[in-house]
N, C-alpha and C positions, 0 to 999 in steps of 0.2 A: 210368748203368745203374741199374735199380731193384733193390733188395735184396729178397729173399724167402726165407723158410725153407721148405725142402722136406723131405719124408719121405725120407731117404736109403735107408731099407729098401726102398722100392718103386722107387727110381731105377735106371735101367739104366746100367751102366758103358759108357762110350763107348770108341772105339778108342784114345783118349789116356787112359791110366790116371790122369792128374791131374785129370780132369773127370768129372762125372756129369750125366746128363740125365734129368730127371723126365718122366713121361708127358705133362705139360702143356707141354713144350717149354722149360722153364727149364733153364739150364746152370749148374752150380756148379763153381768152381775149388777143388779140395780143398786146394791149397796156401795160398790166400789166404782162403778161406771166402766169397768174393764170388759172388753168384748174379745171373743176369739172363737175358734172352732170348737165344737162340742167333742169331748173325749168319749170314745166308745164305752159303753157299759161293760164292766168287767164281771165275768162269771167265775164263781169259785170252781175249783177243780174237785171232782168227786173222787174220793179214795175209799176203796172197800178193803178193809183189814179183816182177813180170815185167819182165825187162830183156833187152837184146841186148848181150852183152859185146863185140861187134865195133863197135857203133855209138858213135862218139865223142860224139854228142849225148846218148846215154843215160848216159854217165859224168857228165854235169852233175848228175844226181840223186844221185850217190853220197855226197857230203858230207851232204846232207839225210837220206838213208836211214841213214847211220851215226849221225847225231844222234838220229833216231827210236829206233834200237836202244839207244842209250846212255840216253836218258831214259825209255823205255817198255818196254824189254826184259823187265822183271820182270812186266809185265801183258799181254804179247803173245807169241804163238807165230808166228814168222815162217817162211814157206815161200818158198824162192827157186825161180823158174822161169826158165830161160834159153832163149832162142830167138832168132829173128831172121828177117829177110827174105832173107838171103843163104844159099842152100843149100850153097854152096861157093865157093872162089876161082877155080875153072876158068872162064875166059871172062868173069870180072867185070872191069869197068872203069867208072870215073866220071870221064870227061875234064873235065867242068865243074868238078870239085873237085881236079883234078890227081892222080887215082888211076888208075894203070894196072897196079899190082901190089900185093899185100897189104902189102908193106913201106912203101908210100906212106901208109898209114893212120896210122902212128905219128905223123906230123906233125900230123894232126888231133887225135889224143889229147893231144898236148902243148899244142896251141892251146886245147883245151877245158879242160885243167888250169889254164892261166893265167887263165881267166875264172871258174873255179869254186872254186879253192882259197881258203880263208879266210886273211886276212892279219891 
């Protein structure tokens, strides 16, 4: 950071009472006396996570999504959107996967967990 003496009489007091910003964009920390150029404000990245909570294959992404939140949650704003292809359980069946009733889906969730859980 470059040091520079500014005329504090003409400096505008910022929202943080411990700093002053001069008309030429220099910022001085009143506590340390250090001055330099102001860093641009950082905006968080907005991430929209769309998933189907009924779909067992969608749960495969859950451990990775949790890891993203753990590592980058401080620089991102996450929005969760839940949807799916199944409008309701009435009349739904997937015989090729052994699903004739909504309770049959739990087996698929357990199977997906075996393949995606970190060991």
